[in-house]
N, C-alpha and C positions, 0 to 999 in steps of 0.2 A: 435705844439700847447702843453702848460704845462697844468698839471691838477693837483690840492691837493687832495689827496684820503685819507679818513679817514677808516680805517680798524678796526672793532671790531671781534675778534674772537672768536665763542661761541662752543666749543668742548663739546661732550657728556662727562658729568660726569663720568660716568662709565667705560670709556677707561683704559686699564691697561697703567701703565707707559711707558711700551716699545712702545706701540702703538704709543702714543702722540711723544714720542723722535723720532722716526721713520718719523712720518710726519712732523715734525719740521726739521727735516735734509734735507728730500725733498724740503721743503718751502724753506729754507736757499739757498740749490742749485740752484733752482730756480731763486730765488731773486739775486743771484751772477750774473747769468746769464743775467738777465734783466740790471743789471748793465753794464755788459761788453757790450750788445747790444746797449747801451745807452738810456735804455727806462725807467729804474729807475735811478731817479737823485739824492735823497736824500731819507731817512728814519729814523724816529725819532719814540722811543719808549713813549706811555703813561705811565707815572708814576702809577704804582698800578693796571693796567688793562693788560690784554693782548689784545692790541690794537697799532696802529700806526697812524701818520700822514705822508705821502709820497708825494714826488714830481715824478710825471709820464711825460714822454715825448712821443707822439704819433701825427703821422700826420692827423688823423682821430681819431671819435669818435669810429667808427668799430674797429680800430686797437686797441686803449686802452682797448676795451671791451674784444677783443680775448686775450690780453696779460694778464687781470685780471683773465680770464676764466682759463689761463694756469697754474697759481698758484695752488700747491696741496690742500691748504687749503682752497681754493674758495667754497665749497660746504657750509662750515662754516661761512663764510664771513657775516658782516653786512656790506655794503660799503655807503659812501657818497661821491660823486664826484663832485668836483668843478674846473670850469676852471678857471685859473688864468692868470695875464699878468704881465709885468715887472711895477714896480711902479716909478712913478715920482722921487722920491728921489734916488733910485737905478741910474737911467739915469743920474742925477745930479751929484752925486758921480762918476760915471764912467766916464763923461766928465772933471771932476777936478783931479780927481787921478787915472784914468784908473779903473781897475776890483775891485770889492769890496774884502774885506779881506776873506780870506776862513776860512770856520769855525773851 
């Protein structure tokens, strides 16, 4: 199953820059592991915010939940999860032209 997840991060404003950078580095490293594992399919920054939209793959809701909890910034997340399915236009394109063009 695929899910679109909107993540907004609310870090404490009084943290030193070094602490924020260390947490961000751990978050990036874990995100890269999730990509390698096939769980994080795409991620897009929301302009002007400490937030993103991302596409996740998980066999169950419990698996998605566990994966999101494994992210180091999770305690500071505001999450919105939306299950998604392939659109009929994508199916029509794939039938006529093979795979959609990459981003």
